[in-house]
TORKOL-4160 file (C-alpha; in steps of 0.2 Angstrom, whole numbers, padded with zeros to 4 digits, m for minus):
394
<pt num="1" X="0950" Y="m0021" Z="0696"/>
<pt num="2" X="0937" Y="m0017" Z="0707"/>
<pt num="3" X="0922" Y="m0008" Z="0704"/>
<pt num="4" X="0928" Y="0005" Z="0717"/>
<pt num="5" X="0944" Y="0005" Z="0708"/>
<pt num="6" X="0939" Y="0009" Z="0691"/>
<pt num="7" X="0926" Y="0021" Z="0699"/>
<pt num="8" X="0941" Y="0031" Z="0706"/>
<pt num="9" X="0954" Y="0029" Z="0691"/>
<pt num="10" X="0938" Y="0036" Z="0678"/>
<pt num="11" X="0936" Y="0051" Z="0689"/>
<pt num="12" X="0954" Y="0056" Z="0692"/>
<pt num="13" X="0959" Y="0052" Z="0673"/>
<pt num="14" X="0944" Y="0065" Z="0669"/>
<pt num="15" X="0951" Y="0080" Z="0680"/>
<pt num="16" X="0967" Y="0075" Z="0674"/>
<pt num="17" X="0962" Y="0076" Z="0655"/>
<pt num="18" X="0952" Y="0093" Z="0657"/>
<pt num="19" X="0966" Y="0101" Z="0669"/>
<pt num="20" X="0981" Y="0095" Z="0657"/>
<pt num="21" X="0971" Y="0103" Z="0641"/>
<pt num="22" X="0969" Y="0118" Z="0650"/>
<pt num="23" X="0986" Y="0121" Z="0657"/>
<pt num="24" X="0993" Y="0116" Z="0641"/>
<pt num="25" X="0983" Y="0127" Z="0633"/>
<pt num="26" X="0991" Y="0142" Z="0644"/>
<pt num="27" X="1009" Y="0136" Z="0643"/>
<pt num="28" X="1008" Y="0133" Z="0625"/>
<pt num="29" X="1001" Y="0150" Z="0621"/>
<pt num="30" X="1015" Y="0158" Z="0630"/>
<pt num="31" X="1029" Y="0148" Z="0621"/>
<pt num="32" X="1020" Y="0152" Z="0604"/>
<pt num="33" X="1020" Y="0170" Z="0608"/>
<pt num="34" X="1040" Y="0171" Z="0613"/>
<pt num="35" X="1043" Y="0165" Z="0596"/>
<pt num="36" X="1029" Y="0176" Z="0584"/>
<pt num="37" X="1041" Y="0190" Z="0582"/>
<pt num="38" X="1055" Y="0178" Z="0573"/>
<pt num="39" X="1040" Y="0173" Z="0562"/>
<pt num="40" X="1034" Y="0191" Z="0560"/>
<pt num="41" X="1051" Y="0199" Z="0558"/>
<pt num="42" X="1058" Y="0187" Z="0545"/>
<pt num="43" X="1043" Y="0188" Z="0535"/>
<pt num="44" X="1038" Y="0169" Z="0537"/>
<pt num="45" X="1022" Y="0164" Z="0529"/>
<pt num="46" X="1008" Y="0157" Z="0542"/>
<pt num="47" X="1011" Y="0138" Z="0537"/>
<pt num="48" X="1028" Y="0140" Z="0546"/>
<pt num="49" X="1021" Y="0149" Z="0559"/>
<pt num="50" X="1009" Y="0134" Z="0563"/>
<pt num="51" X="1022" Y="0122" Z="0561"/>
<pt num="52" X="1033" Y="0131" Z="0573"/>
<pt num="53" X="1019" Y="0130" Z="0585"/>
<pt num="54" X="1016" Y="0113" Z="0583"/>
<pt num="55" X="1033" Y="0110" Z="0587"/>
<pt num="56" X="1036" Y="0120" Z="0602"/>
<pt num="57" X="1021" Y="0107" Z="0610"/>
<pt num="58" X="1031" Y="0092" Z="0614"/>
<pt num="59" X="1044" Y="0102" Z="0623"/>
<pt num="60" X="1030" Y="0108" Z="0634"/>
<pt num="61" X="1019" Y="0093" Z="0638"/>
<pt num="62" X="1032" Y="0084" Z="0649"/>
<pt num="63" X="1032" Y="0097" Z="0660"/>
<pt num="64" X="1013" Y="0100" Z="0662"/>
<pt num="65" X="1010" Y="0081" Z="0664"/>
<pt num="66" X="1015" Y="0079" Z="0683"/>
<pt num="67" X="1007" Y="0097" Z="0688"/>
<pt num="68" X="0989" Y="0090" Z="0679"/>
<pt num="69" X="0992" Y="0074" Z="0687"/>
<pt num="70" X="0995" Y="0083" Z="0705"/>
<pt num="71" X="0981" Y="0094" Z="0703"/>
<pt num="72" X="0969" Y="0078" Z="0696"/>
<pt num="73" X="0974" Y="0068" Z="0711"/>
<pt num="74" X="0972" Y="0083" Z="0725"/>
<pt num="75" X="0956" Y="0088" Z="0719"/>
<pt num="76" X="0948" Y="0072" Z="0717"/>
<pt num="77" X="0951" Y="0065" Z="0733"/>
<pt num="78" X="0947" Y="0083" Z="0741"/>
<pt num="79" X="0929" Y="0080" Z="0733"/>
<pt num="80" X="0927" Y="0061" Z="0738"/>
<pt num="81" X="0931" Y="0065" Z="0756"/>
<pt num="82" X="0919" Y="0082" Z="0755"/>
<pt num="83" X="0906" Y="0069" Z="0748"/>
<pt num="84" X="0911" Y="0056" Z="0764"/>
<pt num="85" X="0915" Y="0044" Z="0750"/>
<pt num="86" X="0934" Y="0041" Z="0758"/>
<pt num="87" X="0925" Y="0041" Z="0774"/>
<pt num="88" X="0914" Y="0026" Z="0769"/>
<pt num="89" X="0929" Y="0016" Z="0758"/>
<pt num="90" X="0938" Y="0018" Z="0775"/>
<pt num="91" X="0923" Y="0013" Z="0788"/>
<pt num="92" X="0919" Y="m0003" Z="0774"/>
<pt num="93" X="0937" Y="m0009" Z="0779"/>
<pt num="94" X="0944" Y="m0006" Z="0762"/>
<pt num="95" X="0963" Y="m0008" Z="0763"/>
<pt num="96" X="0973" Y="0008" Z="0757"/>
<pt num="97" X="0978" Y="m0002" Z="0740"/>
<pt num="98" X="0959" Y="0001" Z="0734"/>
<pt num="99" X="0963" Y="0021" Z="0734"/>
<pt num="100" X="0981" Y="0020" Z="0729"/>
<pt num="101" X="0983" Y="0007" Z="0715"/>
<pt num="102" X="0972" Y="0015" Z="0702"/>
<pt num="103" X="0978" Y="0034" Z="0705"/>
<pt num="104" X="0997" Y="0024" Z="0704"/>
<pt num="105" X="0992" Y="0015" Z="0686"/>
<pt num="106" X="0987" Y="0032" Z="0681"/>
<pt num="107" X="1004" Y="0040" Z="0686"/>
<pt num="108" X="1014" Y="0025" Z="0681"/>
<pt num="109" X="1005" Y="0027" Z="0662"/>
<pt num="110" X="1007" Y="0046" Z="0662"/>
<pt num="111" X="1026" Y="0041" Z="0667"/>
<pt num="112" X="1028" Y="0031" Z="0651"/>
<pt num="113" X="1020" Y="0043" Z="0640"/>
<pt num="114" X="1031" Y="0057" Z="0648"/>
<pt num="115" X="1048" Y="0047" Z="0644"/>
<pt num="116" X="1040" Y="0043" Z="0628"/>
<pt num="117" X="1037" Y="0060" Z="0621"/>
<pt num="118" X="1051" Y="0068" Z="0630"/>
<pt num="119" X="1065" Y="0055" Z="0620"/>
<pt num="120" X="1054" Y="0049" Z="0605"/>
<pt num="121" X="1047" Y="0065" Z="0599"/>
<pt num="122" X="1054" Y="0081" Z="0607"/>
<pt num="123" X="1072" Y="0079" Z="0600"/>
<pt num="124" X="1066" Y="0078" Z="0582"/>
<pt num="125" X="1053" Y="0091" Z="0586"/>
<pt num="126" X="1067" Y="0100" Z="0592"/>
<pt num="127" X="1080" Y="0099" Z="0578"/>
<pt num="128" X="1066" Y="0103" Z="0566"/>
<pt num="129" X="1062" Y="0118" Z="0576"/>
<pt num="130" X="1080" Y="0122" Z="0574"/>
<pt num="131" X="1080" Y="0121" Z="0556"/>
<pt num="132" X="1063" Y="0132" Z="0553"/>
<pt num="133" X="1073" Y="0145" Z="0565"/>
<pt num="134" X="1089" Y="0145" Z="0555"/>
<pt num="135" X="1079" Y="0147" Z="0538"/>
<pt num="136" X="1070" Y="0162" Z="0546"/>
<pt num="137" X="1086" Y="0170" Z="0550"/>
<pt num="138" X="1093" Y="0166" Z="0534"/>
<pt num="139" X="1079" Y="0175" Z="0526"/>
<pt num="140" X="1081" Y="0189" Z="0535"/>
<pt num="141" X="1091" Y="0199" Z="0522"/>
<pt num="142" X="1075" Y="0197" Z="0511"/>
<pt num="143" X="1064" Y="0201" Z="0522"/>
<pt num="144" X="1069" Y="0217" Z="0526"/>
<pt num="145" X="1068" Y="0224" Z="0508"/>
<pt num="146" X="1049" Y="0222" Z="0509"/>
<pt num="147" X="1042" Y="0238" Z="0501"/>
<pt num="148" X="1029" Y="0248" Z="0512"/>
<pt num="149" X="1033" Y="0242" Z="0529"/>
<pt num="150" X="1045" Y="0246" Z="0543"/>
<pt num="151" X="1056" Y="0230" Z="0549"/>
<pt num="152" X="1067" Y="0229" Z="0564"/>
<pt num="153" X="1080" Y="0218" Z="0560"/>
<pt num="154" X="1090" Y="0219" Z="0577"/>
<pt num="155" X="1087" Y="0227" Z="0595"/>
<pt num="156" X="1089" Y="0247" Z="0590"/>
<pt num="157" X="1091" Y="0246" Z="0569"/>
<pt num="158" X="1073" Y="0249" Z="0558"/>
<pt num="159" X="1074" Y="0249" Z="0540"/>
<pt num="160" X="1059" Y="0254" Z="0527"/>
<pt num="161" X="1059" Y="0253" Z="0508"/>
<pt num="162" X="1045" Y="0264" Z="0499"/>
<pt num="163" X="1045" Y="0254" Z="0484"/>
<pt num="164" X="1054" Y="0240" Z="0471"/>
<pt num="165" X="1062" Y="0251" Z="0456"/>
<pt num="166" X="1061" Y="0243" Z="0439"/>
<pt num="167" X="1078" Y="0237" Z="0438"/>
<pt num="168" X="1079" Y="0228" Z="0455"/>
<pt num="169" X="1084" Y="0243" Z="0464"/>
<pt num="170" X="1075" Y="0251" Z="0479"/>
<pt num="171" X="1068" Y="0269" Z="0481"/>
<pt num="172" X="1066" Y="0278" Z="0497"/>
<pt num="173" X="1075" Y="0272" Z="0509"/>
<pt num="174" X="1073" Y="0275" Z="0528"/>
<pt num="175" X="1086" Y="0268" Z="0541"/>
<pt num="176" X="1085" Y="0271" Z="0559"/>
<pt num="177" X="1101" Y="0265" Z="0569"/>
<pt num="178" X="1099" Y="0266" Z="0589"/>
<pt num="179" X="1110" Y="0252" Z="0593"/>
<pt num="180" X="1125" Y="0262" Z="0601"/>
<pt num="181" X="1119" Y="0270" Z="0619"/>
<pt num="182" X="1116" Y="0289" Z="0617"/>
<pt num="183" X="1118" Y="0290" Z="0600"/>
<pt num="184" X="1105" Y="0290" Z="0584"/>
<pt num="185" X="1108" Y="0288" Z="0568"/>
<pt num="186" X="1096" Y="0291" Z="0554"/>
<pt num="187" X="1100" Y="0288" Z="0535"/>
<pt num="188" X="1088" Y="0293" Z="0523"/>
<pt num="189" X="1093" Y="0287" Z="0503"/>
<pt num="190" X="1084" Y="0289" Z="0484"/>
<pt num="191" X="1089" Y="0273" Z="0480"/>
<pt num="192" X="1100" Y="0258" Z="0484"/>
<pt num="193" X="1102" Y="0240" Z="0481"/>
<pt num="194" X="1108" Y="0224" Z="0491"/>
<pt num="195" X="1124" Y="0215" Z="0484"/>
<pt num="196" X="1136" Y="0202" Z="0489"/>
<pt num="197" X="1155" Y="0209" Z="0492"/>
<pt num="198" X="1166" Y="0197" Z="0496"/>
<pt num="199" X="1155" Y="0185" Z="0502"/>
<pt num="200" X="1146" Y="0198" Z="0513"/>
<pt num="201" X="1128" Y="0207" Z="0512"/>
<pt num="202" X="1131" Y="0225" Z="0509"/>
<pt num="203" X="1115" Y="0240" Z="0507"/>
<pt num="204" X="1122" Y="0252" Z="0494"/>
<pt num="205" X="1114" Y="0268" Z="0497"/>
<pt num="206" X="1113" Y="0282" Z="0485"/>
<pt num="207" X="1109" Y="0301" Z="0484"/>
<pt num="208" X="1105" Y="0302" Z="0502"/>
<pt num="209" X="1110" Y="0312" Z="0520"/>
<pt num="210" X="1114" Y="0305" Z="0537"/>
<pt num="211" X="1108" Y="0313" Z="0555"/>
<pt num="212" X="1120" Y="0310" Z="0567"/>
<pt num="213" X="1113" Y="0315" Z="0585"/>
<pt num="214" X="1128" Y="0313" Z="0598"/>
<pt num="215" X="1126" Y="0312" Z="0618"/>
<pt num="216" X="1127" Y="0329" Z="0620"/>
<pt num="217" X="1113" Y="0332" Z="0608"/>
<pt num="218" X="1120" Y="0340" Z="0594"/>
<pt num="219" X="1115" Y="0335" Z="0577"/>
<pt num="220" X="1125" Y="0335" Z="0562"/>
<pt num="221" X="1118" Y="0332" Z="0544"/>
<pt num="222" X="1131" Y="0324" Z="0531"/>
<pt num="223" X="1126" Y="0322" Z="0510"/>
<pt num="224" X="1133" Y="0308" Z="0503"/>
<pt num="225" X="1132" Y="0301" Z="0486"/>
<pt num="226" X="1135" Y="0283" Z="0490"/>
<pt num="227" X="1135" Y="0274" Z="0508"/>
<pt num="228" X="1137" Y="0256" Z="0510"/>
<pt num="229" X="1129" Y="0248" Z="0526"/>
<pt num="230" X="1134" Y="0231" Z="0530"/>
<pt num="231" X="1121" Y="0218" Z="0532"/>
<pt num="232" X="1133" Y="0203" Z="0535"/>
<pt num="233" X="1131" Y="0203" Z="0555"/>
<pt num="234" X="1112" Y="0199" Z="0553"/>
<pt num="235" X="1115" Y="0186" Z="0541"/>
<pt num="236" X="1118" Y="0167" Z="0548"/>
<pt num="237" X="1135" Y="0165" Z="0551"/>
<pt num="238" X="1138" Y="0147" Z="0545"/>
<pt num="239" X="1125" Y="0135" Z="0536"/>
<pt num="240" X="1130" Y="0124" Z="0548"/>
<pt num="241" X="1117" Y="0120" Z="0561"/>
<pt num="242" X="1126" Y="0118" Z="0580"/>
<pt num="243" X="1113" Y="0106" Z="0589"/>
<pt num="244" X="1111" Y="0110" Z="0608"/>
<pt num="245" X="1111" Y="0093" Z="0621"/>
<pt num="246" X="1092" Y="0096" Z="0622"/>
<pt num="247" X="1090" Y="0094" Z="0602"/>
<pt num="248" X="1098" Y="0077" Z="0604"/>
<pt num="249" X="1090" Y="0060" Z="0605"/>
<pt num="250" X="1093" Y="0048" Z="0619"/>
<pt num="251" X="1105" Y="0037" Z="0607"/>
<pt num="252" X="1115" Y="0052" Z="0605"/>
<pt num="253" X="1117" Y="0058" Z="0623"/>
<pt num="254" X="1123" Y="0039" Z="0625"/>
<pt num="255" X="1137" Y="0041" Z="0613"/>
<pt num="256" X="1141" Y="0058" Z="0607"/>
<pt num="257" X="1150" Y="0060" Z="0593"/>
<pt num="258" X="1169" Y="0068" Z="0596"/>
<pt num="259" X="1169" Y="0081" Z="0583"/>
<pt num="260" X="1154" Y="0089" Z="0588"/>
<pt num="261" X="1158" Y="0106" Z="0590"/>
<pt num="262" X="1145" Y="0110" Z="0603"/>
<pt num="263" X="1150" Y="0093" Z="0613"/>
<pt num="264" X="1170" Y="0099" Z="0612"/>
<pt num="265" X="1165" Y="0114" Z="0620"/>
<pt num="266" X="1154" Y="0107" Z="0635"/>
<pt num="267" X="1153" Y="0090" Z="0636"/>
<pt num="268" X="1148" Y="0090" Z="0654"/>
<pt num="269" X="1131" Y="0097" Z="0647"/>
<pt num="270" X="1128" Y="0083" Z="0637"/>
<pt num="271" X="1131" Y="0071" Z="0651"/>
<pt num="272" X="1120" Y="0083" Z="0663"/>
<pt num="273" X="1106" Y="0082" Z="0649"/>
<pt num="274" X="1107" Y="0062" Z="0648"/>
<pt num="275" X="1104" Y="0060" Z="0669"/>
<pt num="276" X="1089" Y="0073" Z="0667"/>
<pt num="277" X="1079" Y="0064" Z="0654"/>
<pt num="278" X="1083" Y="0048" Z="0665"/>
<pt num="279" X="1076" Y="0056" Z="0679"/>
<pt num="280" X="1063" Y="0069" Z="0673"/>
<pt num="281" X="1051" Y="0056" Z="0669"/>
<pt num="282" X="1045" Y="0049" Z="0686"/>
<pt num="283" X="1039" Y="0066" Z="0692"/>
<pt num="284" X="1021" Y="0061" Z="0688"/>
<pt num="285" X="1023" Y="0046" Z="0700"/>
<pt num="286" X="1031" Y="0059" Z="0712"/>
<pt num="287" X="1019" Y="0071" Z="0711"/>
<pt num="288" X="1003" Y="0057" Z="0712"/>
<pt num="289" X="1012" Y="0051" Z="0729"/>
<pt num="290" X="1011" Y="0069" Z="0733"/>
<pt num="291" X="0995" Y="0070" Z="0731"/>
<pt num="292" X="0989" Y="0055" Z="0740"/>
<pt num="293" X="0999" Y="0060" Z="0755"/>
<pt num="294" X="0989" Y="0075" Z="0756"/>
<pt num="295" X="0973" Y="0071" Z="0753"/>
<pt num="296" X="0973" Y="0052" Z="0752"/>
<pt num="297" X="0965" Y="0050" Z="0769"/>
<pt num="298" X="0947" Y="0052" Z="0776"/>
<pt num="299" X="0944" Y="0068" Z="0787"/>
<pt num="300" X="0931" Y="0076" Z="0797"/>
<pt num="301" X="0922" Y="0091" Z="0791"/>
<pt num="302" X="0926" Y="0099" Z="0807"/>
<pt num="303" X="0944" Y="0097" Z="0805"/>
<pt num="304" X="0951" Y="0114" Z="0800"/>
<pt num="305" X="0965" Y="0114" Z="0788"/>
<pt num="306" X="0971" Y="0121" Z="0771"/>
<pt num="307" X="0963" Y="0114" Z="0756"/>
<pt num="308" X="0973" Y="0100" Z="0750"/>
<pt num="309" X="0974" Y="0107" Z="0731"/>
<pt num="310" X="0984" Y="0121" Z="0740"/>
<pt num="311" X="0997" Y="0111" Z="0750"/>
<pt num="312" X="0999" Y="0097" Z="0737"/>
<pt num="313" X="1003" Y="0112" Z="0723"/>
<pt num="314" X="1016" Y="0122" Z="0735"/>
<pt num="315" X="1025" Y="0103" Z="0739"/>
<pt num="316" X="1024" Y="0099" Z="0719"/>
<pt num="317" X="1032" Y="0116" Z="0716"/>
<pt num="318" X="1044" Y="0114" Z="0728"/>
<pt num="319" X="1050" Y="0098" Z="0724"/>
<pt num="320" X="1051" Y="0103" Z="0703"/>
<pt num="321" X="1061" Y="0118" Z="0709"/>
<pt num="322" X="1074" Y="0108" Z="0717"/>
<pt num="323" X="1074" Y="0097" Z="0703"/>
<pt num="324" X="1076" Y="0112" Z="0690"/>
<pt num="325" X="1090" Y="0119" Z="0700"/>
<pt num="326" X="1101" Y="0104" Z="0703"/>
<pt num="327" X="1098" Y="0100" Z="0686"/>
<pt num="328" X="1105" Y="0116" Z="0680"/>
<pt num="329" X="1118" Y="0116" Z="0692"/>
<pt num="330" X="1124" Y="0098" Z="0685"/>
<pt num="331" X="1128" Y="0107" Z="0668"/>
<pt num="332" X="1143" Y="0113" Z="0677"/>
<pt num="333" X="1148" Y="0101" Z="0691"/>
<pt num="334" X="1146" Y="0080" Z="0689"/>
<pt num="335" X="1144" Y="0081" Z="0708"/>
<pt num="336" X="1127" Y="0087" Z="0707"/>
<pt num="337" X="1121" Y="0071" Z="0694"/>
<pt num="338" X="1116" Y="0060" Z="0710"/>
<pt num="339" X="1106" Y="0072" Z="0717"/>
<pt num="340" X="1095" Y="0073" Z="0700"/>
<pt num="341" X="1089" Y="0056" Z="0705"/>
<pt num="342" X="1090" Y="0059" Z="0725"/>
<pt num="343" X="1077" Y="0074" Z="0723"/>
<pt num="344" X="1062" Y="0062" Z="0716"/>
<pt num="345" X="1069" Y="0049" Z="0726"/>
<pt num="346" X="1069" Y="0056" Z="0744"/>
<pt num="347" X="1051" Y="0064" Z="0740"/>
<pt num="348" X="1043" Y="0049" Z="0733"/>
<pt num="349" X="1051" Y="0039" Z="0750"/>
<pt num="350" X="1044" Y="0053" Z="0761"/>
<pt num="351" X="1027" Y="0052" Z="0753"/>
<pt num="352" X="1026" Y="0033" Z="0754"/>
<pt num="353" X="1030" Y="0035" Z="0774"/>
<pt num="354" X="1018" Y="0047" Z="0776"/>
<pt num="355" X="1005" Y="0035" Z="0767"/>
<pt num="356" X="1011" Y="0018" Z="0775"/>
<pt num="357" X="1011" Y="0026" Z="0793"/>
<pt num="358" X="0993" Y="0034" Z="0792"/>
<pt num="359" X="1002" Y="0052" Z="0794"/>
<pt num="360" X="0998" Y="0069" Z="0786"/>
<pt num="361" X="1007" Y="0078" Z="0773"/>
<pt num="362" X="1000" Y="0097" Z="0775"/>
<pt num="363" X="1005" Y="0114" Z="0779"/>
<pt num="364" X="1004" Y="0119" Z="0798"/>
<pt num="365" X="0988" Y="0129" Z="0802"/>
<pt num="366" X="0998" Y="0140" Z="0813"/>
<pt num="367" X="1009" Y="0146" Z="0800"/>
<pt num="368" X="0994" Y="0151" Z="0788"/>
<pt num="369" X="0987" Y="0158" Z="0803"/>
<pt num="370" X="1003" Y="0169" Z="0807"/>
<pt num="371" X="1004" Y="0175" Z="0789"/>
<pt num="372" X="0986" Y="0179" Z="0791"/>
<pt num="373" X="0991" Y="0190" Z="0806"/>
<pt num="374" X="1004" Y="0199" Z="0796"/>
<pt num="375" X="0995" Y="0201" Z="0782"/>
<pt num="376" X="0981" Y="0210" Z="0790"/>
<pt num="377" X="0993" Y="0220" Z="0799"/>
<pt num="378" X="1001" Y="0225" Z="0783"/>
<pt num="379" X="0983" Y="0230" Z="0775"/>
<pt num="380" X="0978" Y="0239" Z="0791"/>
<pt num="381" X="0996" Y="0251" Z="0790"/>
<pt num="382" X="0993" Y="0255" Z="0771"/>
<pt num="383" X="0974" Y="0259" Z="0775"/>
<pt num="384" X="0977" Y="0269" Z="0790"/>
<pt num="385" X="0986" Y="0286" Z="0781"/>
<pt num="386" X="0973" Y="0284" Z="0765"/>
<pt num="387" X="0959" Y="0284" Z="0781"/>
<pt num="388" X="0968" Y="0298" Z="0788"/>
<pt num="389" X="0967" Y="0308" Z="0771"/>
<pt num="390" X="0951" Y="0305" Z="0767"/>
<pt num="391" X="0944" Y="0311" Z="0786"/>
<pt num="392" X="0955" Y="0327" Z="0784"/>
<pt num="393" X="0945" Y="0330" Z="0767"/>
<pt num="394" X="0930" Y="0329" Z="0776"/>
């Protein structure tokens, strides 16, 4: 590899690594926050939380890699054009492969890494994650009887236990049930205990009252000596864990178990997941080609155009959006499966044609100027009433 190609590869990889780190951190954080309620509401330990956090990571990396690479390619080539480096490369008679080859090498390695993570690591991480989620739900019955704190065991259902009595019962039970629309039930009990009745968990409350508010706003108070509240619906229905197609390995997707209840219910979902695994890993190459088609040629400083990073990301988002939509539709109909391969193939073909023919892939300036005029007019219309009010007050 030439010194110039090594320079371009090193510069692109540095930006790719930094971008991947920060974008991955943001997306990873959002995924962790989406699952934090499961850990906190079921009383799991910090170790379980961190294990769940790490298990989420393999599912995030393949999604982030293509976008990080697109940003790195567009930013590297744009900076090289600003520093007149692309102009010098072109003027020296160097072929286009001098710029294309190191970037496509990084894209190929990123695609291989994406395939390895998505098919070699993610299925096992998802399987372990589903086991932890199942265990957290199984511990829900025991978590709600923790004393001194309010526990949400379902939307609109909150319970609080004041203390554990020496004989194993609970003292000072408060339970609020607002799951039924326009109806509120509030239970108070001096003592209570959880028992298993006919294989189902039941909270038996003794010596208490029930406050019931009906849709008309009337409140009725009923005193009881013993009341049984069914907790079975909040416990796991079965100890068997049903794994979704995303949780399965690539080998299993090629030859699923005919007795798998999930496969029997939706065999098409397994086929769609298989073809998604075989098509998604090429998106780093597609996004690298988009970046090359947008920012791979030398431009004059006086030539007005939208920043290549914006154009690259708009095109990349559009292509990836098409992939997601068609992938979801393939779960319902086999007719969309060929389109899962057609989207990256067509996008790559268009970009290769643009690069080979020295054309430019960019958003027309007229479109942006028109959008800017519309935005300016909208701001003017919104600011006119405010200006008139200020003038009338003064």
